[in-house]
C-alpha positions in Angstrom: -34.0 -16.5 9.5 -32.6 -19.7 11.0 -33.5 -21.0 14.5 -30.0 -20.0 15.9 -30.7 -16.4 15.1 -34.5 -16.1 15.5 -34.3 -16.0 19.3 -31.8 -13.2 19.3 -33.4 -11.0 16.7 -33.7 -8.1 19.1 -30.0 -8.2 19.9 -28.8 -8.4 16.2 -27.6 -5.3 14.6 -28.7 -4.9 10.9 -26.7 -3.2 8.1 -26.1 -3.5 4.5 -22.3 -3.9 4.7 -20.0 -4.7 7.6 -16.2 -4.1 7.1 -13.7 -5.8 9.4 -10.7 -3.5 9.5 -10.6 0.3 9.4 -7.2 0.5 7.8 -6.2 1.8 4.3 -8.9 -0.2 2.4 -11.6 -0.6 5.0 -11.8 3.2 5.9 -11.8 4.2 2.2 -14.6 1.6 1.4 -16.6 2.9 4.3 -16.3 6.5 3.2 -17.1 5.5 -0.5 -20.1 3.7 0.5 -21.4 6.3 2.8 -21.3 8.9 0.0 -23.8 6.6 -1.7 -26.0 6.4 1.4 -25.3 2.7 1.9 -25.7 1.6 5.5 -22.1 0.4 6.8 -20.5 -0.7 10.0 -16.7 -0.7 10.2 -15.0 -2.7 12.9 -11.4 -2.5 14.1 -9.8 -4.2 17.0 -7.3 -1.3 17.6 -8.3 1.3 20.3 -8.4 4.0 17.7 -6.7 5.3 14.4 -3.2 4.1 13.9 -0.2 6.1 15.6 3.5 5.3 15.1 6.2 6.5 12.9 5.4 5.1 9.4 5.1 7.8 6.8 3.7 7.4 3.4 4.2 8.1 -0.2 0.8 8.9 -1.7 1.2 7.8 -5.4 -0.9 9.4 -8.2 -3.6 6.5 -8.3 -4.0 7.1 -4.5 -4.3 10.8 -4.9 -7.0 10.3 -7.6 -9.0 8.1 -5.1 -8.8 10.8 -2.4 -9.7 13.5 -4.9 -12.8 11.5 -5.9 -13.8 11.2 -2.2 -13.2 14.9 -1.5 -10.3 14.2 1.0 -7.3 15.2 -1.1 -7.7 18.9 -0.7 -8.3 18.5 3.0 -4.9 17.1 3.8 -3.1 19.6 5.9 -0.4 21.6 4.0 2.0 21.5 6.9 1.9 17.8 6.9 2.4 17.0 3.2 5.2 17.5 0.7 5.0 17.3 -3.1 8.0 15.5 -4.7 8.8 15.3 -8.4 12.3 13.9 -8.6 13.4 10.6 -7.6 17.1 9.6 -8.1 18.5 6.1 -8.1 22.1 5.9 -7.0 24.7 3.2 -6.5 25.7 2.8 -2.9 28.6 5.3 -2.5 26.8 8.1 -4.4 27.0 7.6 -8.2 23.7 8.5 -9.8 22.3 5.9 -12.1 18.9 7.3 -13.0 16.5 10.0 -12.3 12.7 9.7 -12.5 10.5 12.9 -12.8 6.9 12.6 -11.8 6.3 15.8 -13.7 6.3 13.7 -16.9 2.8 12.2 -15.8 -0.4 13.7 -16.7 -1.7 16.6 -14.6 -3.0 17.0 -12.0 -1.5 13.9 -10.4 2.1 14.6 -11.7 3.8 14.4 -8.4 4.3 12.0 -5.4 3.0 13.4 -1.9 5.0 12.4 1.1 3.1 12.8 4.3 3.8 12.9 8.0 2.8 9.6 9.9 -0.7 8.4 9.4 -1.9 12.0 8.0 -3.9 10.4 5.1 -5.5 7.9 7.4 -6.6 10.3 9.9 -8.1 12.6 7.2 -10.1 9.6 5.9 -11.3 8.6 9.2 -12.3 12.1 10.1 -14.5 12.2 6.9 -15.9 8.8 7.7 -17.1 10.0 11.1 -19.0 12.9 9.6 -21.2 10.4 7.5 -24.5 9.5 9.0 -24.8 6.1 7.3 -21.5 4.7 8.8 -20.8 3.4 12.2 -17.1 3.2 13.0 -16.4 1.1 16.0 -12.8 0.8 17.5 -11.7 -1.7 20.1 -14.1 -4.3 18.5 -12.8 -7.6 17.4 -14.2 -10.1 14.7 -14.9 -13.5 16.3 -16.7 -15.4 13.6 -19.1 -15.5 10.6 -22.8 -16.0 10.7 -24.1 -18.3 8.1 -27.3 -19.5 6.4 -26.8 -22.5 4.4 -23.5 -21.8 2.6 -23.9 -18.1 2.5 -22.4 -15.6 4.8 -25.1 -13.3 6.5 -23.1 -11.4 9.1 -20.6 -11.8 11.8 -20.1 -12.0 15.6 -17.9 -9.4 17.6 -16.3 -8.9 21.0 -16.0 -5.3 22.1 -16.2 -3.0 25.1 -20.0 -3.7 25.5 -19.5 -7.6 25.3 -20.5 -9.9 22.5 -22.6 -8.8 19.5 -23.9 -10.0 16.3 -24.3 -7.9 13.1 -26.4 -9.2 10.3 -25.3 -7.9 7.0 -25.8 -8.4 3.3 -22.2 -8.4 2.6 -19.2 -8.9 5.0 -15.8 -7.3 3.8 -12.5 -8.8 5.2 -10.2 -5.7 5.2 -8.2 -7.0 8.2 -4.6 -7.4 6.7 -2.3 -10.1 5.8 -3.1 -12.4 8.7 -6.9 -11.9 8.0 -9.3 -13.6 10.5 -12.0 -13.1 8.0 -10.1 -14.9 5.3 -9.4 -17.8 7.8 -13.1 -18.1 8.7 -14.1 -18.2 5.0 -11.7 -21.1 4.6 -9.9 -19.3 1.8 -6.4 -20.7 1.6 -3.5 -18.2 1.5 0.2 -18.4 0.6 1.6 -16.0 3.2 5.2 -15.4 2.6 7.4 -13.2 5.0 10.4 -11.7 3.2 13.8 -12.2 4.7 14.3 -8.5 5.0 12.4 -5.8 6.5 13.0 -2.0 6.8 14.4 0.2 9.6 12.4 3.5 9.3 13.5 6.9 10.7 12.4 10.5 10.4 15.1 13.0 10.9 15.3 16.8 10.9 17.8 18.1 8.3 19.8 21.4 8.6 19.1 22.1 5.0 15.8 21.5 3.1 15.9 18.4 1.0 13.4 18.7 -1.9 14.2 15.5 -3.9 14.2 11.8 -3.2 17.0 9.3 -3.4 17.3 5.6 -3.5 20.8 4.0 -2.9 21.2 0.4 -4.0 24.3 -1.8 -3.5 25.6 -5.2 -2.5 22.4 -6.2 -0.4 21.9 -2.7 0.6 19.0 -0.4 0.1 18.8 3.1 1.7 15.9 5.5 0.7 15.5 9.2 1.6 12.2 11.1 1.1 11.7 14.8 1.9 8.7 15.5 4.1 7.3 18.8 5.3 9.7 21.5 6.5 13.2 20.1 6.9 12.1 16.6 7.8 13.4 13.5 5.8 12.2 9.9 6.0 14.8 7.2 5.8 14.1 3.6 5.1 17.0 1.1 5.3 16.8 -2.6 4.5 17.9 -5.0 7.2 17.4 -8.8 7.9 14.2 -9.4 9.8 14.9 -10.1 13.4 18.1 -8.0 13.4 16.7 -4.8 14.9 17.8 -5.6 18.4 21.4 -6.6 17.3 21.6 -3.3 15.4 20.6 -1.3 18.6 23.4 -3.2 20.6 26.0 -2.1 17.9 24.9 1.4 18.6 23.9 4.6 16.7 27.3 5.5 15.6 27.9 2.2 13.7 24.5 2.8 11.9 25.6 6.3 10.9 28.8 5.2 9.7 27.2 2.6 7.5 24.8 5.2 6.1 27.4 7.6 5.5 29.4 5.0 3.3 26.2 4.4 1.3 25.1 8.2 0.9 28.1 10.3 1.6 26.3 13.6 0.7 24.0 13.1 3.7 26.5 12.6 6.5 25.1 15.7 8.2 21.7 14.4 8.1 22.6 11.1 9.6 24.2 12.9 12.5 20.8 13.9 13.5 19.9 10.4 14.6 20.4 10.6 18.3 18.0 8.0 19.9 16.4 4.8 18.8 12.9 6.4 19.5 13.4 8.1 16.1 13.1 4.7 14.4 10.7 1.9 13.9 10.8 -1.5 12.1 8.5 -2.5 9.2 8.3 -6.2 8.3 7.5 -7.2 4.7 5.3 -9.9 3.4 3.2 -11.3 0.3 -0.2 -12.9 0.3 -1.6 -14.8 -2.6 -5.0 -16.3 -2.5 -7.0 -18.4 -5.2 -10.1 -16.2 -4.8 -11.1 -13.1 -2.9 -14.8 -13.7 -2.8 -17.5 -16.2 -1.3 -21.2 -16.0 -1.1 -21.8 -12.9 0.9 -18.2 -11.9 1.6 -15.2 -10.2 -0.1 -11.6 -9.7 0.7 -9.8 -6.6 -0.1 -6.4 -5.0 0.4 -3.6 -7.0 2.3 -6.2 -9.7 3.2 -6.3 -10.6 -0.5 -2.9 -9.6 -1.9 -0.4 -8.1 0.4 2.8 -7.1 -1.5 6.4 -6.1 -1.0 6.8 -2.3 -0.5 9.3 -2.2 -3.4 6.2 -1.7 -5.7 5.3 1.5 -3.7 1.6 0.4 -4.1 0.5 -1.7 -1.2 -1.8 0.8 0.5 -2.7 2.4 -2.8 -4.0 -0.9 -4.1 -6.1 -1.3 -1.0 -7.7 2.2 -1.7 -8.2 1.3 -5.3 -9.9 -2.0 -4.3 -12.2 -0.1 -2.1 -13.3 2.1 -4.9 -13.8 -0.8 -7.4 -16.0 -2.6 -4.7 -17.9 0.5 -3.9 -18.7 0.8 -7.6 -20.0 -2.8 -7.7 -22.0 -3.0 -4.4 -24.9 -0.8 -5.1 -25.8 -3.0 -8.0 -25.6 -6.1 -5.9 -27.7 -4.5 -3.1 -30.4 -3.3 -5.7 -30.6 -6.8 -7.2 -30.3 -8.5 -3.9 -27.5 -10.6 -5.3 -24.6 -11.1 -3.0 -23.4 -14.4 -4.5 -19.7 -15.2 -5.2 -20.6 -15.2 -8.8 -21.6 -11.5 -8.7 -18.8 -10.4 -6.4 -16.3 -12.1 -8.7 -16.6 -9.0 -11.0 -14.7 -7.1 -8.5 -11.9 -9.6 -8.6 -11.9 -9.7 -12.3 -11.4 -5.9 -12.6 -8.7 -5.8 -9.9 -6.6 -9.0 -10.0 -4.7 -8.3 -13.2 -3.1 -5.1 -11.9 -2.4 -6.5 -8.4 -0.9 -9.7 -9.7 1.4 -7.6 -12.1 2.5 -5.4 -9.1 3.2 -8.3 -6.9 5.3 -9.9 -9.6 7.0 -6.6 -10.2 7.8 -6.2 -6.5 9.4 -9.5 -6.4 11.5 -9.0 -9.4 12.7 -5.8 -7.8 13.5 -7.5 -4.7 15.7 -10.0 -6.5 17.4 -7.4 -8.5 17.8 -4.5 -6.0 18.8 -6.6 -3.1 21.2 -9.0 -5.1 24.6 -9.9 -3.8 25.5 -11.4 -7.2 28.0 -9.0 -9.0 26.9 -10.0 -12.5 23.1 -9.4 -11.6 24.1 -6.1 -10.0 25.9 -5.1 -13.1 22.9 -5.8 -15.3 20.7 -4.0 -12.8 22.9 -0.8 -12.9 22.9 -1.0 -16.7 19.1 -1.1 -16.7 18.9 2.0 -14.5 21.5 3.7 -16.8 19.4 2.8 -19.9 16.4 4.2 -18.2 18.1 7.4 -17.7 18.6 7.8 -21.4 15.4 6.2 -22.7 12.2 8.4 -22.2 9.9 5.6 -23.4 11.1 3.0 -21.0 11.4 5.5 -18.1 7.8 6.6 -18.5 6.6 3.0 -18.6 8.4 2.4 -15.3 7.1 5.7 -13.7 3.5 5.2 -14.8 3.6 1.7 -13.4 5.0 2.8 -10.0 2.3 5.6 -10.0 -0.4 2.9 -10.3 -1.5 4.2 -13.8 -0.7 0.9 -15.7 -2.3 -2.5 -15.4 0.2 -4.1 -17.7 3.9 -4.9 -16.9 6.2 -2.0 -17.6 8.5 -4.1 -20.0 7.7 -6.8 -22.6 10.5 -9.3 -23.6 12.0 -6.9 -26.3 11.9 -4.0 -23.8 13.8 -6.0 -21.3 16.6 -6.8 -23.9 16.7 -3.1 -24.8 16.9 -2.1 -21.1 19.8 -4.4 -20.5 21.6 -2.5 -23.3 21.7 -5.3 -25.9 19.5 -3.6 -28.5 19.0 -0.1 -29.6 15.6 1.6 -29.2 14.4 3.6 -32.2 11.5 4.8 -30.1 13.6 5.8 -27.1 12.2 9.4 -27.2 8.6 8.6 -27.3 6.3 8.6 -24.3 2.9 6.7 -24.2 0.0 9.2 -24.1 -2.1 6.3 -22.5 -0.5 5.1 -19.3 -3.3 2.5 -18.7 -2.5 0.6 -22.0 0.1 -1.9 -22.5 
């Protein structure tokens, strides 16, 4: 122990792993480690688990993670909704393509739409029942402890003042603007997209059982059924435009939505107050490495992505499981080096990189104002509607079951309608394959 630490030994907390951030990745990692008896401290600067409006689509790979942790079956039935059919339509109402999650292998052959923060609260509740985990809200990360070039813990500021936690491994799960990443001096390309999403949850007069995406000239409007007659809406708007939209008033927004999705005019009338809405910004993070000696980044701290991929939170959860599989061996061997931790990145980076690129491609095509690009986009959707093989490849990618891009070069040409596909009615039995 270095001289800077020796005089404070009685004040320094000891643990195997300390996780900064109790969000989608951090809380799952804590639970996965606790189930292996690994001593873990989780810190979060928020006062408690998240509130707010944001709902969630739990994709099949996320369901698989929660099932492995024993959380999936504990989700309250009155706060979740299974959805199989997703319809993609041109703004104005014309259907382009339908995707059926029922085509996926059981038991994760559906999407699950939850009420706000239901999944996260279930994970936190499970964490709080584990004896080997300490979950500490209202506590901020203030810096790293180092010996030579290795991270050996961190310092915090919380309700009880300043503290130091000595740990064998520090995990940064603290989001796109990660303070841990900054302290590790890992450079990051943080890109904020020019568009974000207005989110709303409305009560429909009639039950809605299927999901709809409407795309048009720089317009995206999505509707997801939730429990009961509730429906989530997400509507793409330029970042920084929320206040101007409020000034134009709710009737103007209802009129715009009604032009995009005429069959839901009655639903849009249920928007009566801006308190039914929230704003979600979008961004992407790219970093040259996710590891250092004694430290790891997971989730948005390592690789935030546009929500077009429907996988941001799911990938944080899968990160957590991959890291929880690696860390027991590191602890047993007392090897916390970047070289050893790099195995986590080797396993996870290919899928994450693919999904980031796919999300950016979708941003380009779905959000386009170019009529030629829009024509090709609609043509691809219509090809998918007829082509079971390509449709399955897209579905299994969105579901988080593929590590390879959904289309190779020939598939792209086929999808654009320029080549026939003699295998159009085939479906790959191995969604993790290329």
